[in-house]
C-alpha positions as CSV (number, residue, x, y, z in Angstrom):
1,M,106.6,123.7,108.1
2,Y,110.0,125.3,108.1
3,L,111.2,127.6,105.3
4,G,115.0,127.8,105.2
5,L,116.8,130.8,103.7
6,E,120.3,130.3,102.4
7,R,122.9,132.7,103.6
8,P,126.3,133.5,101.8
9,S,128.7,130.5,101.8
10,P,125.9,128.0,102.6
11,E,126.5,124.6,104.1
12,T,124.8,121.5,102.9
13,F,121.2,120.9,104.0
14,P,118.9,118.0,103.3
15,S,117.2,118.2,100.0
16,R,115.8,116.0,97.2
17,Q,118.4,114.3,95.0
18,D,116.9,115.9,91.9
19,Q,117.6,119.4,93.1
20,P,120.5,121.5,91.6
21,A,123.3,123.0,93.7
22,S,122.0,125.8,96.1
23,A,123.0,129.4,96.1
24,A,122.7,132.2,98.6
25,G,119.1,133.5,98.7
26,D,117.6,130.2,97.7
27,L,114.8,128.7,99.8
28,V,114.1,125.2,101.0
29,L,110.9,123.8,102.5
30,L,111.2,121.3,105.3
31,D,108.9,119.3,107.5
32,A,108.7,120.8,111.0
33,L,107.9,117.3,112.3
34,R,111.4,116.1,111.3
35,P,113.9,117.9,113.5
36,E,116.9,116.3,111.8
37,H,116.3,118.7,109.0
38,L,117.5,121.5,111.3
39,A,121.0,120.0,112.0
40,C,122.5,121.5,108.8
41,G,124.8,124.3,109.8
42,N,124.6,127.9,110.8
43,E,124.3,129.4,107.3
44,I,120.6,128.7,106.9
45,V,118.0,130.8,108.7
46,F,114.8,128.9,109.4
47,F,111.3,130.4,109.6
48,R,108.6,128.3,111.1
49,V,105.1,128.7,109.6
50,P,102.1,126.8,110.8
51,C,100.5,124.8,107.9
52,S,97.1,126.2,108.9
53,Y,98.3,129.6,107.9
54,L,99.4,128.3,104.5
55,G,96.2,126.4,103.8
56,I,98.0,123.1,103.0
57,T,97.3,119.5,104.0
58,Q,99.8,117.0,105.4
59,D,99.9,115.3,102.0
60,E,100.9,118.6,100.5
61,V,103.6,119.1,103.2
62,L,105.1,115.7,102.2
63,H,105.0,116.8,98.5
64,L,106.9,120.0,99.4
65,T,109.4,118.6,101.9
66,G,113.0,118.9,100.6
67,L,112.0,121.1,97.7
68,R,114.6,123.8,97.0
69,V,113.5,127.0,95.2
70,S,115.7,129.5,93.5
71,G,115.5,132.9,95.1
72,A,116.6,134.6,91.9
73,D,113.3,135.6,90.4
74,G,109.5,135.6,90.7
75,V,107.6,135.2,93.9
76,A,110.5,133.3,95.4
77,A,112.7,136.3,95.0
78,L,110.2,138.5,96.8
79,V,110.0,136.0,99.7
80,S,113.8,135.7,99.8
81,K,114.5,139.4,99.9
82,F,111.7,140.1,102.4
83,L,112.9,137.4,104.8
84,A,116.5,138.5,104.4
85,A,115.5,142.0,105.3
86,L,113.9,140.8,108.5
87,I,116.9,138.9,109.7
88,G,118.7,140.7,112.5
89,E,115.8,143.0,113.2
90,D,115.1,141.4,116.6
91,G,113.6,144.5,118.0
92,L,110.7,144.4,115.6
93,W,109.2,141.1,116.7
94,N,107.6,142.3,119.9
95,S,106.2,145.4,118.4
96,T,103.0,146.2,116.5
97,N,105.1,146.7,113.3
98,G,106.7,143.3,113.9
99,T,103.4,141.5,114.0
100,R,102.3,143.2,110.8
101,L,105.6,142.3,109.1
102,A,105.2,138.7,110.2
103,L,101.7,138.5,108.8
104,N,103.0,140.0,105.5
105,A,105.8,137.4,105.4
106,V,103.3,134.6,105.9
107,D,101.1,136.0,103.1
108,L,104.1,136.0,100.8
109,I,105.1,132.5,101.8
110,A,101.5,131.3,101.3
111,L,101.5,132.8,97.8
112,L,104.8,131.0,97.0
113,V,103.5,127.7,98.4
114,A,100.3,127.9,96.3
115,E,102.4,128.5,93.2
116,L,104.6,125.5,93.9
117,L,101.6,123.3,94.6
118,A,99.5,124.3,91.6
119,P,100.8,121.5,89.3
120,H,100.4,118.9,92.1
121,R,96.9,120.1,92.9
122,S,95.9,120.1,89.2
123,E,97.1,116.5,88.9
124,S,95.4,115.5,92.1
125,A,92.1,117.1,90.8
126,K,92.4,115.2,87.5
127,S,93.0,111.9,89.3
128,G,90.1,112.6,91.7
129,N,87.8,113.4,88.8
130,E,88.7,110.1,87.1
131,M,88.1,108.2,90.3
132,L,84.8,109.9,90.9
133,T,83.7,108.9,87.3
134,R,84.5,105.3,88.0
135,I,82.7,105.4,91.4
136,R,79.6,106.9,89.8
137,S,79.6,104.1,87.2
138,Y,80.0,101.5,90.0
139,I,77.1,103.0,91.9
140,E,74.9,102.9,88.8
141,E,75.7,99.2,88.3
142,N,75.0,98.3,91.9
143,L,72.0,100.5,92.8
144,M,69.8,97.4,93.4
145,D,72.3,96.0,95.9
146,P,70.8,96.6,99.4
147,D,74.3,96.6,100.9
148,L,75.6,99.4,98.7
149,S,77.1,102.0,101.1
150,P,80.0,104.4,101.4
151,E,82.0,101.6,103.2
152,S,81.4,99.0,100.4
153,I,82.1,101.6,97.7
154,A,85.4,102.7,99.3
155,R,86.4,99.0,99.8
156,A,85.7,98.2,96.2
157,H,87.9,101.0,95.0
158,H,90.7,100.5,97.6
159,I,90.3,104.0,99.0
160,S,89.3,105.3,102.5
161,V,85.8,106.3,103.3
162,R,87.1,109.7,104.2
163,Y,88.6,110.2,100.7
164,L,85.4,109.0,99.2
165,H,83.4,111.6,101.1
166,K,86.0,114.2,100.0
167,L,85.5,113.4,96.3
168,F,81.7,113.8,96.5
169,Q,82.1,116.9,98.7
170,G,84.2,118.5,95.9
171,D,81.3,117.7,93.6
172,G,78.8,119.5,95.8
173,T,77.0,116.5,97.2
174,T,77.4,113.5,99.5
175,V,77.7,109.8,98.7
176,S,74.4,108.9,100.4
177,T,72.6,111.8,98.7
178,H,73.8,110.7,95.3
179,I,72.8,107.1,95.9
180,R,69.4,108.1,97.2
181,Q,68.8,110.4,94.2
182,R,69.8,107.8,91.7
183,R,67.6,105.2,93.4
184,L,64.6,107.5,93.4
185,A,65.1,108.3,89.7
186,A,65.2,104.5,89.0
187,C,62.1,103.9,91.0
188,R,60.3,106.8,89.1
189,L,61.3,105.3,85.8
190,D,60.1,101.8,86.8
191,L,56.8,103.0,88.2
192,G,56.1,104.8,84.9
193,R,56.6,101.7,82.7
194,L,53.4,100.0,81.5
195,P,54.7,96.5,82.3
196,N,55.0,97.5,86.0
197,R,51.4,98.8,86.4
198,R,50.5,95.7,88.5
199,R,53.6,95.9,90.7
200,S,53.1,97.5,94.0
201,V,54.9,100.7,95.0
202,A,56.5,98.8,97.9
203,A,57.8,96.1,95.6
204,V,59.4,98.6,93.3
205,A,60.9,100.6,96.1
206,Q,62.3,97.5,97.8
207,S,63.9,96.3,94.6
208,W,65.9,99.6,94.5
209,G,67.1,99.5,98.1
210,F,64.2,101.2,99.9
211,P,63.0,98.7,102.6
212,S,60.6,101.1,104.2
213,P,57.6,102.0,101.9
214,S,56.6,105.0,104.1
215,H,60.1,106.4,104.0
216,F,60.3,105.9,100.3
217,S,56.9,107.6,99.7
218,R,58.0,110.6,101.8
219,L,61.3,111.0,99.9
220,F,59.5,110.5,96.5
221,R,56.9,113.2,97.3
222,Q,59.6,115.6,98.6
223,T,61.6,115.1,95.4
224,Y,58.8,115.0,92.7
225,G,55.9,116.7,94.3
226,E,53.5,113.8,94.2
227,S,53.2,110.3,95.8
228,P,54.6,107.2,94.1
229,S,51.1,105.9,93.6
230,E,49.9,109.1,92.0
231,W,52.9,109.0,89.7
232,Q,52.4,105.3,88.8
233,V,48.7,105.8,87.9
234,A,49.2,109.0,85.9
235,A,52.3,107.9,84.1
236,S,51.1,104.4,83.1
237,G,47.5,105.3,82.5
238,Q,48.0,108.6,80.5
239,G,51.4,107.9,78.8
240,R,53.2,110.7,80.6
241,N,56.8,111.2,79.9
242,V,59.1,109.8,82.5
């Protein structure tokens, strides 16, 4: 990403139509992958900063591209003044002090970028939470579907599998783990019901998407500390809470 610093008597540079007129000391954020942004006169000084240093995604780069920020106050003023002070100090760049100053500049720019992205990230998080809630409900409604998978869930919600995994990662789990836990809980509930005393463990497991009885029994014991058969007998015969 490029950060452009306006100099006195600035020339026009590409920016978003909703931006006000620029002034000396203002900052503009540009996409380094779009070189046409650089053909905008000699009165703008560009600083190129790798996105990895700023901790931002490509989607966030697109959100910032063309954004002009007033350098009159706040963090933007600190960035503007610091970068302006560095201009013309060519002798510093190959020295130890120059490296430290460059790192300080990146830290300031990262702080500014985080501030600018805060509303966008908040809105994205809200949207993601709403989507995750819908997906969880969809999973509950389709737990018995043997074809339920990350791919089918993503397809049903018109999102990518990668984004689906990202949503669950943000919630501290994975799609497959969530499905497995919900299916195990459903099996446990079914096995504990009196009307199901005569149903085999394998039949209950298969109805909830576990085709392998041995695999199901192993997962059940790991999760609940006893085998499905032990739970079925104890829960249905002694009225244990499920």
